[in-house]
N, C-alpha and C positions, 0 to 999 in steps of 0.2 A: 413863294409856291413855285416847285422844284421837281422838276423829273431828268432822268438820265437822257442822254441824244440816242434816241433809238433807228434814227434814221444812218444807214450805208449811203456815202455821199456817194460812191461808185456805182451803186446800182439804183438807186432812190428807194431802195425797201426800208420798213417799217418794220421793226423785229418785236415791237412789244404793243399794246394798245393804250397805254396807261394815260398818255396825254389825251385822247381822244374822249377815254371813258371818263376822266376827271371833270375835261370842259364839260362835258352834259352835265356832271351832278356836282363838281364844286367850285369852279373858277367863277363861271357868269354868277352862282348862287350868292357866293361870299358878295359880290358888288351888290347886287340886287337886296339883298335885306340890308347892309351898310345905307344904301338909298333911301331906304325908309326914313330913316333918322339923321336928319339934317346937322342935328348938333352934335353927333358922335364923329370923331376924325379917328382916320387910322393910316397906318405906313403898311403897303404891300411891297414885297419884294418878289421882282419876277426875273427869275434866272434868263439871260438872253437865249441859251438854248432851248429855252422853254417857249419862248414868245416866237422863235421861229419855227417850231412844229407847230404851235396853236395856228401860226399862217397857214402852214401847208395842210393842214385839216380844214381851216375856213376856206379854203382858196382850191380844195380837193384835189391837192397834189400827193396827200397823204393818203396809203390805205396799208394797212397793217396784215397779219395775217388771219388774226381772229375776224375781222371785217370782210377778207375775200372767202374764207370757209364759210361766214355767216352768210354770204352772197349766191352761195354755190347752191342749185337747186338740188342736184343729188350728189352729195360729199360721199366720197369713198370711205372705205373702211379706215384707212389711215386719217383722214379728218374726224370720223367720227369718236375715234379713241382720242383725240387731241381733244375734242368737245367734253366728253367725258371730263377729262382730265382739268381742263381750263377753264369752263362755262359755269363756273361755281364760285368764282373769283370773286367773293361778293360776301359782306356779313351774311350768313346765313338766319339768324334770329331777327336783325333789324330789315332785313331786305327780302330775302329769299320767301321768308313766309309770309309776305305782304300778296304774294299771289299765289293760290291754291294749286293752283296746276303747276308751277315751279317748284313748289314745296314737293307735290306727288313725284315731279320728274327727279327731285333728287332723291326721295326715296328709293325710286327705281335703280337710279345710278348706283347706290349704296349695295343694293342685293346684284347687281349684275355680273359681276365678276369677269368685266371686259367682252360679254359677249355682245358687241354690236347687232350683229345679225338677229339678235330676237324683238328688235323696235322696228317702230314702222317709219317711214317717214315723215309722217307726223309728228313724232316724238321730237326728231332732229329740227324742224321747222319752228315747233313750238318753244326747244329749248334756245334755238336763235334768238326767236323774236324778245322771251323774257329774260335773257340774260343781257340784252342789249336795252332792254326798257327798264330794266332795275336801275341800270346806271344813270336813268335821265332822273333828276332832283324831283322828289316830287311835287312841288307847288309850280314846275314847269308841267309836268303830266297836267295837273289839276287846270289849268288855264289854257291850254291847248287841247281843242276838241278832237283833232285826230289822234290825238296820244290816248286821250279820256276813252276814245271808241275802242282802242285794243285795248285799252286795262276791262273795259266791260267786255268783250269779248271774250279774254279769258283763254282761250286754248281753238285748236284749231285752225291756226292760221294759216295762209296764204305767204307765198314767196313774195307778192307785193307788201306784203305786211312786214315781211323783214324788211325789204327794201326802205320801206316808211320809216321805220325806228333809225335806220342807218343813216338815212339821209337827214333826220333831225339832230343826230348827233354833228352833221357836219355845219347843218344850220344854227347849232348851238355853241358850236366853236368859234362862228361869224360873228357871233355877239359880244364876245368875251370881250378882246382888245377895247370895242367901242362903248361898252358899260363903262370899263376904267377910265376913257376918256373922258366920258360927262363927271365921272366924281373929280376928277383933276381939275374941269375946267370950272368946277364949284368951290374949287378950294377944300375940299371935303376931305381929300386923300394925298399921300405924297407914294409916288414910287421911287423906291430904291433898286438898288443892281446886285449883284455878283460875278465874279470872273465867270467868260462867257461860257465854258462848259462845266462850271462847278469843279473846278480842283480844288484842293485843299494847300492854300497859298505855303503855308511854312514848309510844306514838304517839296514842293519845287523851289523854293529859294534854296531850302540846303535839308534833306533829310536827318541829319544831325539833330533838328530840331525837336525831335521828337523826345531824345534824352534829357530837355530840360522839364518836363512832365514826369519821365519815367526814366530814372535814370539807372544804366546798365542794361536798358533795351537792346535787345540781338536785332541789329541796322541790316539790310540788303548789302551783299557783298560787293555791289556794284554804288558808289557815291552819285546821287541824283540832287545836281546842285547847279541850278539854271533861274537865277531870277529874271533874266530876259523871258523866259516862259511865261513867268507871272506877270511881266510888263505887259505882255500880249495878249493874255487872256484879258488884264483890265482893260487895254486899250481897244479891244473889239468890244467889250461889255459896254464901254462908254460910246462907243460907235453905233452901235445895235442899239441903246437904248433913246439917244437922240433921235435915230431914224424912225422910232416907233413912237414916243411919247412926245419927241417935239424940241427937246431941250436936254442938256447931259445930265445926269446924275447927281445929286449932290451928298448921298447915302449910300452906304454899300454895307451889305451883309453878306459877310465873307463866307464861304461855302463850311456849312455844317459850324457856323460860328468860330473857324480856327482862324487863329492870329499867332505873331508872335514880334518881337520887338525888331526884327529885321523887315518884315513885312510893312509895320507900319511906317518904318522909314520910307520904303518905298511908296506909299500911299503918299506920304508929303511929299516926293520929289516937286517938281517942278515941269512942266512938259503936260504931253499928252497923258499921262499916267497923274497930273494933281488933280485938282480941284476938290477932295472930297471936303465936305462938311462935317461928317461925323462917319463912325463905323463902329458896328453895335458885335458883343460876342456875350458870354456867359460869366455868370456871378463867381465862378469857380477861377478865371483869370484874372480878375481883380483881387481875390484874397489872397492868390498865389503871388501877385505882384506888390502888394502893400505890406504881405504879410500880417495881414489881420484876418480874424474869422469873419464870416458872416452869420453870426450868432443866432439861434431859432429857440423858440419855446415847443413846448410837444404837439404842438398845434402846427407847426412848423411856419408861423410867425416870424418876422425878423425881428428881433429884439434891439439892433442899432441900425435901425432905415436909413440912418444919417448918413452912413459909409456907402451903401446901396445904391440909395434912391438919389443919385446926382451924377451927371454926366463930368468925365475927367480931361483935363488936357492931355495929348499925348506928348511928353516931354516939353519942348519950347515950341513947339508947332502950334499951328490953330485949328488940327484936326480935334475933335472931341471924341471921346472913346464911351460910350453906353454899354452897360451891363445889364443883362435881363435878370428879373427875380425868378429862379429857376422854379421855386416850391409853385408861385401863382401860375407860371407857364405850363408847368407839368400838371396841374390841378384840372386846367381846360382839355390838354392833351391827353390825360389816362386818366382821371379821379372823376369827373364830372360827368361823362358818362354813364355811371352807375348812380347820377340823382334824378330828381325830378329836373326841367329846366328852369323852373323859378327858384327851386332850392338851391340850384349851383348859382345863379346869376346873385342872390342874396349872400350866399358865402362869400362869392369873389368881393362883391361890394362891401361888406364886415370885414372882410380882412384890408382891404383898403383903406377904410376908416380907423380901423385898429390902427395902421400902421401912422398914419396921420395925427391920431391922438400921442404916440409914442415921438411924434418928431416936435408936439410941443408948440413951443413960440419959435423955434431954430429959424434962423434964416432961411426963406424958400423963396417961389415956390419949388417942391419937391419933383422929380421924374421918378413915376414906377414903371418900368418897362417890362411889358408881357409881351413875349416872342416864342412864335411856334410855328409850326407846319401848318400851311395854310390848307391842304387839302387833305389831309393822310386819318385825320381823327374823327371827322364827323361821321363814318360809316359805324361806327359804334355805338353814336349818338341815335336817341328815338327821334323818327321824322328826321333822320340826315341832318341833325343839329338845330332845326328851327326854331323848338320851342326855349332852348337855351337862349340862341343869339339874340331872338327878338325881346326874351325878358332882360338878357343884359344890355342891351342897347338902350332898351325902354328905360331900365334903372340910372342909366351913366347919362342920360337923356335929361333925367329930372333931380341929378344931384346938385347943389348949390357950392359943394367944397371938394368936388371932385370933378375936374375939367381934363376932358382928351383932346391930345395935341398929336402934330406930326412930330416927328424927330428933327427934321431942320428947323421948323416953327420953334419949337424947345429953345433948341443950343443958339437959335439967333436970337431969342429974345434975353435969355439967361445963360451967358458964356461961360464956360466952367472955371469953378473958384480953386479946384487942387488940378495938381498933375500926379499923373504915371509916368515917373522916368525910365522904369525899363519893364517892359512887359515880358511877364513869362508866358511862355509857347502854350497852348493848347487849344480846345475845342469846348464844345458845350456838351459834348458826350465825355463824361467822367473829368473833364478839365483838362483830358490828355487827347493823345493822336493815338493811342492803342488801336483804334478802330480800324486804321488805314495802314498800317505798319507794324512789324514787329513778330507776326508769327511765320513760319516758313511759307505760304501759299502767298501771304501778303506780299512778303521779301521778295519773293520769287518774280511775283506780279511786276514790281518795280523794277526787277534787273532784266528784265524782258522789256518793259518802256526804254530803261536807260541804253540797251543794245541797240533796238530798231532807232532811235533817235541818236546815236554815233554813227550808223549803218547811213541813216537821212543825210547825215550833215558831211560824211566822207562821199557820198553820191553826190551832192551839192557843188562841194569845194572842188570835186574830180572834174567839173567844167562837163559841159556839152548839155545842161541840166535846161529841159524846156518849162519856161514859166508857168505854164497850167499845171503841168506835172507837180512841179514844186510846191505850188500852193495845196495842190490836192492831198498830198504825201503831208505837209503840215497840218491842213486842216484832219486829218486821219490821227496824226499823233496827237494835237492837242483834245480830240474827243479821248484819246484812251488815257488822258492826264485826268479825267473827271473822276471824281471821288467814289463815285456809285461801285465802278469796279472791285475797287479793295475794299469798299464796305463788306459785300456779300463774299469776300474771299476771308473775313474776319470769323473765329471760331464761336460766335456768339451768336452770327446772323445767319444759321442754317434753316431755312423754313421752306427747301425745295425747288427754289427758284434759281438758287446758285449757280448751276449749270448752265441754264441759259445764258447768265452776266458773266458766265467765263469765256462760253463762245463766243460772246457778243465782243470782250475785251479782246481776245485773241483775233477774231476778223479784223477788227480795226487796226489792230497794229499787221497784221498781214496785208490789210489795205495799204499800208504805209510803202510796203514794199512792191506792191503792184502797180501802186502810181508811179513808180521808178522806173519800173520793168524790171525790177530785180526778183531772184527766186525767194519763195517765202521758206524761212529755215524750218524745217524739217519738226523744230521742238515746240515752234507756234502751232503746229496742228493736234498736239497731245495737249489734253485738257491739264490744267495748273491745278484743280482740285483733287483731293484724296479723298478717303473716308473722313466724313466730317466727325471730328472727337464727342465723345459720348457726353452729354450732360448729366446722367445720372448713371450710378452703378452699385450693385448692392456689395457685401462684405464677400471679400474671396477666403477666409481666412483667419484665424487668430491676430491679434497685434498685443504687442506689449511697450507700446510707445513711452519714454522719459518724456515728462512733459516740459517742455523748452520754450514754447511762442517763438520758435523759431519762423522768419518772414517767408520759407518756403519748408513743406513739410520735411522730415527727416526720412530716412527709408524704413524707419520702424512703421510708418504710417501706410505703407505698399499694399497691402492689405485689406486696408479700409475701404468702406464703400463713400461714395461721394454724391452731392449733388449740386449744380450749380444754379446759381441764382436768375431767373430767367429774365431778361434785362428787353428784351425786342419783341416787337409786333408788327411783322411783315415791315415795312418800310418805316416805321415809327422807333425810333429808339429812345427810348426815358433817360435820363441824365444823373437822375438825385437818388439812387438807390445805394444803401450803405452795405447791407449783405453781399458777398459774391460768394462763398462756396462753403459748403457742411461736409466736414470728414465724418465718420463714425464707423465703431468698430466694437470687437468685444474679445475678452478670453473667459476661461472658467470663473473668472474672479471679478472681473470688473467691466465697464462699459465707456468705454469714449469717446469722445466729442471735440471737433477740432473745427471751430468757424473763424474764416477770414473775410475780411471786411475791408472796404476802400477808404474807409479812414480810420482815425482813432477810435477804439472801442469803449475808450475809459468814460465818456460822459454817460453812457449809455447800461441799463441793467438789459442783461443777456439771459432768458429765461430757455431751459430745455424742458418740454413737456412729455413724457412718456404715456404712450397709449397702450390701452389693452382690450382688443375686443370682447374677451371674454369675461372683464371684470364685474364682481358684482356690483361695487359700487365708485362712481365716476362721475367728474364734470363733464359735461357739455364742451365748455368751450375753456380757453386758457384766459389766465387771469385778467383784468384789466382790457376785456374783448370789446368793449363799446366802441373804440374807433371803428373808422369806414374799411381801413387796413385787412379786420379782422372778421369784418361782416359775410355771412355765407358759408363758414368753416363747418357749419353742422354738427353733428353729433360726434364730438371725436374721440370720447371714452377716454379721455386722459384720467390718469390713475396717481403720476407722481408728477411734481415740479422741482426741477433742479435750479435756484436762481444766482446767479453772480451779481451781487450789486455793485452800483458806479463803482469804480475807481478801484473794485476789490481786485488784489493779483494773489490772495492765498485761501480764499474760503469760499464756499459755496452753500446757499441754505435751502433745505430738502424740506419738501411740503407734500402732504399727504391729500389727494381728493377725499373729501366727504359728502359728496353729492350735493345737488342744488347751488352750485357754486360757490361751494366754501371749502376752506382750507385749514389743515393743522399743522404747521410746523414742527418737524420729528427732530433734524439733527443741524450742525454746521459741521461741512466737510472740508478736508484741508488740501484735496488732489485739484487744484489749480493752477494752470499757469496763463499770466495776463500781460501782454506788451505791446504796444500800439496797436495795430488792426489786426491783432489775432488772438485769440484765446484757447485755453484747450482746458479741460476737464473729464476728470476720471471718478467714477462714481461705482464702489461696491455694490455688484448685483445683489446681494445680500441684504443689502441695506434698502433695496427694492423689491424685496419679496420675487425675487426673479432667480428663474435656473435656467442650465442649457435645456433647451425643447421647446421653450417660452417663445410667440410672437408678439411681437412689440411695434409700434411705429414712435416715429419722433415727430416732432414741430418745433422749431426754433423761433423765438420771438424776441425782438428789440425793441427794448422799452426806454421809456424816457417822462418821468412825472406823472406815473401810473397810467402811462397810454400806449398800445400797442402803436408803433410804427412801421415794422416789416413783418414778415413770417417767411419762413421756410419748412414745408411747402409753401408757397402764396397760396391764395385763395383761387387762383386761375390755374395751377397747376392739378395732376393728378396726388391725390392726397394719398395715394400705396405707393408713390416712389420714396417714403422714408419708412416703410411697415418691412421687416425682415424677422427671419427666423432665429433665436441663438442657437444655432445647431452646434452639434459636438463635431469638433474634427478628428480624424482618422489618422 
């Protein structure tokens, strides 16, 4: 459970509402569903800065801008424009459609073009009620008559109705922590923690650790190397955890699963920072540290579960390292939203049983760690995930050969049998630290952070430092060390909210100066953000590249179009994708495609499908499109398939669509270059019956053992992103 720290410690102002909203919809709900299944155990992780914010809302010390505007009887035009922009921030299909009036208001908004004066005061009150009501978990609404009456009323709400919904948000927030205390008291859960303000620990200890996962990464011009900051974030976390939950934590989820060898050494120190029984992270760090691949079949099931499904001792310490099964975790986070709840639960349990069968009679019992965000994915599930969670917990309660355990319970009963002597730095996103450092805006943020820290230390050492002012300044600096600010500077995470986070990051750094009476530097008043890089571009001119599969595209690809894989959805980021970017272009003779990936492409088949909307004969979907990765692609009008088989480095096989999902192999081609994570292909236009002036589309499919694993564009993308005309160049 995690949210950034939205509170300005100097003003008490809350900038964003997500702690309040997720408390109303998710934090209490997760505990209440689990409580119905006493045989199922789980480990919940609460970031301490989230606990602090939940307490503020529970005790009505917090009020964010969303709540302030909602409570206004007569919002002004600026408020109304803000509401039009922000009060539809929930799944339109899953939640807004639940309320006919809310859906109607959305349609009006979409046709309003910002003309707020056209709408009556009733519109704005209805919007305030329905936005905040939609963020209350459906089962809570069903059992609370006061909320049920508002649903029945449907429209024409009063200001009293607005206050009623918002008061319920605070009442629900007050129930969150007691619900987890009850589960703790009956031994059903463990509560672990994270460093206080959710910083990326390896980067606090030393920003150079990012190069362990990404050699050659461009780092900030100013080195950030302060292990004492990491220690303090951990010390404060332990203190807050004990204050809230009655005992120090024994388990750690490091922010974003980010660990390094130096961080683990820090965790095993004696003293205030010691006492960790376990820390958890992603399977990519295990594979990188052992030099052993986590092998999977075409359905993503682990072929060597004996490697992944056990904890490891860190060096010669007493601390266990636990590595999550990325595929099982990401299926809950990203895939099962498209399933029925029972079918999703059955799929997960069947996968666990298959892993158990593959372990045979090997020494056990074995541990299959499933780790994911506790608040973000349920919005995309039917009924906020209720059907799935109930079906899953019911199945797990009934299984005789699968047992749910807390992590401390397991490592106490079954100490690690193997050790990791040297842990490779990384996180649960791509197994690297690229999400938080390495790009221009990210690096500038680290430089600003380092400069503010240096100025604070200079002021403190200079004498005359007031103790309260010093603590306020360091508090703001520790807030600015949080991971989320840097997450939003990453080029793959541009979803319209990054400007707010940029402003908040710079405000926290500005508060470091304000708390000490120092002038705020002018450079902190200017946005760090530049124009977001394009995710998609059409071809700009002819290309004539020599196929070399170099790690970076040569200048000969300059005029090519490209499409990046979509890795993120809002605050949720998937770590398991292979495809990264496709380049494509042409000249009067040839069509060119370059595919870049996050891992070696050798084990995969890569298929390039050529679409023609005007073709008389075509196939509706790619070959092997039975996997859920290809569902929903619709009638793609595919006329050609260019397939590069696994491990092939010189040839591609061209097949023609015959209709009704039938294919005819036409020829082998010799224009292929494949090396590591890059594949380049050239196909004569003549071979594909194409000529200048034709309009075509492309689909790239990653396949293995006759199953599609990924597509570009994905089924969530605009399929027109890879449609273009083979235009003659003047």
